[in-house]
C-alpha positions as CSV (number, residue, x, y, z in Angstrom):
1,X,-100.9,114.8,-68.9
2,X,-100.8,118.4,-67.5
3,X,-98.1,119.6,-69.5
4,X,-99.9,118.5,-73.0
5,X,-103.0,120.3,-71.7
6,X,-101.1,123.3,-70.9
7,X,-99.6,123.1,-74.3
8,X,-102.9,122.7,-76.2
9,X,-104.5,125.9,-74.1
10,X,-101.3,127.9,-74.6
11,X,-101.3,127.2,-78.6
12,X,-105.3,128.4,-78.5
13,X,-104.8,131.3,-76.7
14,X,-102.1,132.4,-79.2
15,X,-104.2,131.5,-82.1
16,X,-104.9,134.5,-84.6
17,X,-108.6,133.6,-85.7
18,X,-108.8,136.8,-87.5
19,X,-109.0,135.0,-90.9
20,X,-111.9,132.8,-89.7
21,X,-114.6,135.3,-91.0
22,X,-112.7,135.5,-94.5
23,X,-112.8,131.7,-94.5
24,X,-116.7,131.7,-93.5
25,X,-117.5,134.4,-96.2
26,X,-115.4,132.2,-98.7
27,X,-117.0,128.9,-98.0
28,X,-120.5,130.6,-97.7
29,X,-120.2,131.4,-101.5
30,X,-118.6,128.0,-102.7
31,X,-120.5,125.7,-104.8
32,X,-118.4,122.7,-103.4
33,X,-115.6,122.3,-100.8
34,X,-112.8,119.8,-101.2
35,X,-111.1,119.0,-97.9
36,X,-107.6,117.4,-97.9
37,X,-105.2,115.9,-95.0
38,X,-103.0,113.1,-94.2
39,X,-102.9,111.0,-91.0
40,X,-104.5,112.9,-88.2
41,X,-105.1,115.8,-90.4
42,X,-106.9,113.5,-92.7
43,X,-109.2,112.3,-89.8
44,X,-110.1,116.2,-88.9
45,X,-110.7,116.4,-92.9
46,X,-112.9,113.7,-92.7
47,X,-114.8,115.1,-89.6
48,X,-114.9,118.4,-91.0
49,X,-116.7,117.3,-94.2
50,X,-119.3,115.7,-91.7
51,X,-119.8,119.3,-90.3
52,X,-120.1,120.7,-93.5
53,X,-122.6,118.1,-95.2
54,X,-124.8,118.7,-91.9
55,X,-124.9,122.6,-92.8
56,X,-125.9,121.6,-96.3
57,X,-122.7,122.2,-98.0
58,X,-121.2,120.2,-100.9
59,X,-118.3,118.8,-99.0
60,X,-115.6,116.2,-100.3
61,X,-112.9,114.2,-98.8
62,X,-110.3,113.9,-101.3
63,X,-108.9,110.9,-99.3
64,X,-111.9,109.2,-98.5
65,X,-112.2,106.7,-101.5
66,X,-109.5,104.1,-100.3
67,X,-109.7,101.7,-103.2
68,X,-109.7,104.7,-105.5
69,X,-106.9,106.2,-103.6
70,X,-104.8,103.5,-103.4
71,X,-105.2,102.7,-107.2
72,X,-104.1,105.8,-108.1
73,X,-101.0,106.0,-105.5
74,X,-100.3,102.6,-107.1
75,X,-100.4,103.4,-110.7
76,X,-99.1,107.1,-110.5
77,X,-98.1,108.5,-107.2
78,X,-99.7,109.3,-103.6
79,X,-99.0,112.9,-103.9
80,X,-100.7,113.1,-107.5
81,X,-103.8,111.1,-106.3
82,X,-105.9,113.9,-104.8
83,X,-105.5,115.7,-108.3
84,X,-107.6,113.3,-110.1
85,X,-110.3,114.2,-108.4
86,X,-109.9,117.7,-108.4
87,X,-109.5,117.7,-112.2
88,X,-112.5,115.5,-112.8
89,X,-114.8,117.4,-110.2
90,X,-113.4,120.7,-108.9
91,X,-114.5,124.1,-110.7
92,X,-113.6,127.5,-110.3
93,X,-116.3,128.4,-107.8
94,X,-115.0,126.0,-105.5
95,X,-112.7,125.8,-102.6
96,X,-109.9,123.4,-101.5
97,X,-109.2,123.6,-97.8
98,X,-106.1,121.8,-96.6
99,X,-105.4,120.6,-93.2
100,X,-101.5,120.0,-92.7
101,X,-99.3,119.7,-89.5
102,X,-96.2,120.7,-91.4
103,X,-97.5,122.5,-94.2
104,X,-94.9,120.6,-96.6
105,X,-96.7,117.3,-97.5
106,X,-96.3,117.0,-101.4
107,X,-99.9,115.8,-101.9
108,X,-101.1,118.8,-100.1
109,X,-98.8,121.2,-102.1
110,X,-99.6,119.6,-105.4
111,X,-103.1,120.1,-104.7
112,X,-103.0,123.5,-103.8
113,X,-101.0,124.2,-106.9
114,X,-103.6,122.4,-108.8
115,X,-106.6,124.3,-107.1
116,X,-104.8,127.7,-108.2
117,X,-104.4,126.5,-111.8
118,X,-108.3,125.7,-111.8
119,X,-109.0,128.9,-110.0
120,X,-110.3,127.6,-107.1
121,X,-110.1,129.4,-103.9
122,X,-107.6,127.9,-101.3
123,X,-107.6,127.8,-97.4
124,X,-105.1,126.3,-95.0
125,X,-105.4,125.0,-91.7
126,X,-101.6,124.6,-90.9
127,X,-99.1,124.3,-88.4
128,X,-95.1,124.4,-87.7
129,X,-94.8,127.9,-89.3
130,X,-97.1,126.8,-92.5
131,X,-94.4,125.4,-94.6
132,X,-94.7,125.9,-98.2
133,X,-98.5,125.2,-98.2
134,X,-98.7,129.2,-96.7
135,X,-97.7,130.7,-99.9
136,X,-100.0,128.6,-101.7
137,X,-103.1,129.5,-99.5
138,X,-105.5,132.5,-100.3
139,X,-106.3,132.6,-96.3
140,X,-104.8,130.6,-93.8
141,X,-104.7,130.2,-90.1
142,X,-101.4,128.9,-88.4
143,X,-101.4,127.1,-85.2
144,X,-98.5,128.2,-83.2
145,X,-96.9,124.9,-82.3
146,X,-94.1,122.5,-83.5
147,X,-96.1,119.4,-82.1
148,X,-98.2,117.4,-84.4
149,X,-100.8,116.4,-81.7
150,X,-101.1,120.1,-80.4
151,X,-102.0,121.1,-84.1
152,X,-104.1,118.3,-84.8
153,X,-106.2,119.1,-81.6
154,X,-106.2,122.8,-82.5
155,X,-107.2,121.9,-85.9
156,X,-110.3,119.8,-84.5
157,X,-111.1,122.9,-82.5
158,X,-110.9,125.1,-85.7
159,X,-113.2,122.6,-87.5
160,X,-116.1,123.2,-84.9
161,X,-115.6,127.0,-84.9
162,X,-116.0,126.9,-88.8
163,X,-118.9,124.5,-88.7
164,X,-120.5,127.0,-85.9
165,X,-119.8,129.9,-88.1
166,X,-121.4,128.4,-91.1
167,X,-125.1,128.9,-92.0
168,X,-125.7,127.6,-95.6
169,X,-128.6,126.0,-94.8
170,X,-129.4,123.9,-97.9
171,X,-129.4,120.0,-97.8
């Protein structure tokens, strides 16, 4: 247990949060914010949507509609499922924030490419060097770890930092 806590503390101490101000500025100007993750990152995405909604932001969890998600995954592919929601709802003044431990999940990469095509801003909370997602993000914060648990815990802390820094105020 001590080793795990030390790993998290070490990653948090080495975390470069200098991009947090830029991320907050982008999000303050966004009309809507779409958030995407898988597994533990999806749990963090859903959690962040809650905090953003409490602050008055129009926040959307791209993986929240389970029936719709599984129908699209079955009829098309899992990696393309979030694209249908982006194509149907997202606009140029919107933001896509991806949360990914590896930065190499195919649905995350497809969503980032689609967001860029739509002219949306792209933000990443990433780990493990950022993977291919790093090059598709306008701005990103990279957790300096190779451990999914540590990365997910740090992403949760980043979500709380982000929520504290945002002041949209509309409900």
